[in-house]
NULOZA-220809 format. One line per 2 residues: number of its first residue (from 1); for each residue x, y, z of C-alpha. Coordinates in steps of 0.2 Angstrom, whole numbers, plus 5000, padded with zeros to 4 digits. Example, Ala and Ser with C-alpha at 12.3 -4.5 7.8 and 13.67 -1.06 7.14 Angstrom:
REM NULOZA-220809
1> 5062:4978:5039  5068:4995:5036
***
This chain:
REM NULOZA-220809
1> 5403:5444:5800  5416:5437:5810
3> 5400:5427:5820  5392:5421:5804
5> 5411:5415:5799  5415:5406:5816
7> 5397:5398:5815  5401:5394:5799
9> 5417:5386:5800  5412:5377:5816
11> 5397:5369:5805  5408:5363:5792
13> 5421:5356:5803  5408:5346:5811
15> 5399:5341:5798  5415:5334:5789
17> 5418:5327:5803  5405:5316:5805
19> 5406:5311:5786  5424:5306:5789
21> 5419:5296:5805  5404:5289:5796
23> 5414:5282:5781  5426:5275:5792
25> 5417:5267:5803  5406:5259:5791
27> 5422:5253:5780  5429:5245:5795
29> 5412:5238:5801  5409:5229:5785
31> 5429:5222:5783  5426:5215:5799
33> 5411:5206:5795  5401:5217:5808
35> 5389:5222:5796  5387:5218:5776
37> 5380:5232:5765  5368:5228:5749
39> 5360:5239:5737  5344:5234:5732
41> 5339:5234:5714  5322:5226:5713
43> 5306:5229:5719  5301:5214:5729
45> 5301:5221:5745  5290:5237:5739
47> 5284:5246:5749  5295:5244:5763
49> 5311:5245:5754  5312:5253:5737
51> 5323:5249:5723  5339:5259:5725
53> 5337:5259:5744  5354:5253:5753
55> 5351:5239:5765  5363:5238:5779
57> 5360:5220:5790  5370:5213:5805
59> 5374:5196:5807  5361:5184:5817
61> 5360:5166:5824  5344:5158:5815
63> 5337:5153:5831  5335:5171:5835
65> 5324:5174:5820  5307:5177:5820
67> 5293:5177:5808  5290:5194:5800
69> 5309:5199:5799  5317:5206:5785
71> 5334:5196:5782  5349:5196:5769
73> 5355:5180:5763  5362:5169:5748
75> 5346:5159:5740  5351:5141:5737
77> 5362:5136:5722  5350:5134:5706
79> 5342:5152:5712  5357:5160:5716
81> 5359:5178:5709  5370:5181:5695
83> 5382:5192:5702  5382:5182:5718
85> 5373:5196:5728  5361:5191:5744
87> 5343:5194:5743  5333:5203:5756
89> 5315:5196:5760  5305:5194:5775
91> 5303:5177:5784  5286:5170:5783
93> 5289:5153:5792  5302:5147:5800
95> 5303:5124:5803  5313:5115:5815
97> 5318:5098:5808  5326:5089:5821
99> 5341:5101:5825  5339:5110:5810
101> 5331:5126:5807  5325:5130:5788
103> 5316:5145:5783  5303:5151:5772
105> 5304:5168:5766  5296:5180:5753
107> 5297:5196:5746  5282:5209:5751
109> 5278:5214:5733  5277:5196:5727
111> 5261:5184:5728  5269:5167:5733
113> 5283:5163:5746  5299:5161:5738
115> 5302:5142:5728  5317:5138:5738
117> 5320:5133:5757  5335:5140:5766
119> 5345:5129:5777  5347:5143:5791
121> 5359:5131:5801  5371:5132:5787
123> 5369:5149:5780  5374:5166:5783
125> 5360:5177:5789  5360:5195:5791
127> 5345:5205:5801  5341:5220:5791
129> 5344:5236:5803  5344:5250:5793
131> 5338:5255:5774  5341:5272:5765
133> 5336:5279:5749  5346:5293:5747
135> 5362:5283:5756  5357:5270:5742
137> 5359:5283:5728  5374:5289:5735
139> 5383:5271:5735  5377:5269:5716
141> 5383:5285:5711  5400:5282:5718
143> 5399:5264:5710  5396:5275:5691
145> 5408:5285:5695  5428:5286:5690
147> 5444:5288:5702  5443:5303:5699
149> 5424:5310:5704  5427:5299:5720
151> 5444:5309:5724  5432:5322:5724
153> 5419:5315:5736  5432:5311:5747
155> 5442:5327:5746  5430:5340:5746
157> 5426:5337:5766  5445:5337:5767
159> 5447:5353:5759  5433:5361:5771
161> 5440:5354:5785  5457:5362:5779
163> 5449:5379:5776  5442:5381:5790
165> 5456:5379:5800  5466:5392:5787
167> 5451:5404:5789  5452:5404:5808
169> 5469:5408:5808  5469:5421:5798
171> 5455:5429:5809  5463:5427:5823
173> 5479:5436:5817  5468:5449:5809
175> 5458:5451:5826  5478:5451:5834
177> 5483:5466:5822  5469:5476:5823
179> 5468:5475:5843  5488:5479:5840
181> 5484:5494:5828  5473:5502:5842
183> 5484:5501:5856
***
C-alpha cells in the first residue's frame, strides 16, 4: 500500500509540476512575443486544423516563408476580422515586387484564394508550429469560466502538490513511529 501511495504521490507531483511549468512558460512566451496563440473558430483550414483548435505560431520573416506553409496573419483593412484576431491560412504564392514581398493565401477548405494580397514586408507573420483540438477546448472553457472556475483550474494542481508533500511527511512519520515501537 505504501508503495502505491508513493507512486501516486510521485506521479501527481510530476504532473502538477509539468502543468505549472507549461502554463508559466506559455504565458512568458506569449507576453514576450515569442509565440502567438489563437483559437480557430472556423472550418476554413479543415481537415488539417479543425474548428476549436488552439494554434501556436512563432514569428517568421517573410523571406523565410515558402508556398505550402501555414501562417497566422492580420488580413488587410477591408477584410480584417471584427474582433481583430488574425487568420490562419496556407501560403499559396510568394510574389516579389522589387525588394517588396507579397503573399497570397487560402484556407484548405476554401475553393479559391483569399481576395487579398498581404504586404509581407510590413506584416507581422507567424509560422504555425503547433495545433491541438484538446488545448483549444481547454482555452475555450477557461474563457467561458468566471474567476472562481479559473481559480479551481489553477488551485487543484497546487493543492495536489501540497497534499503529496503532506501525505509523504505523514507516511515518513508513521514509518519512524512504527520502527520505534518495534525496537
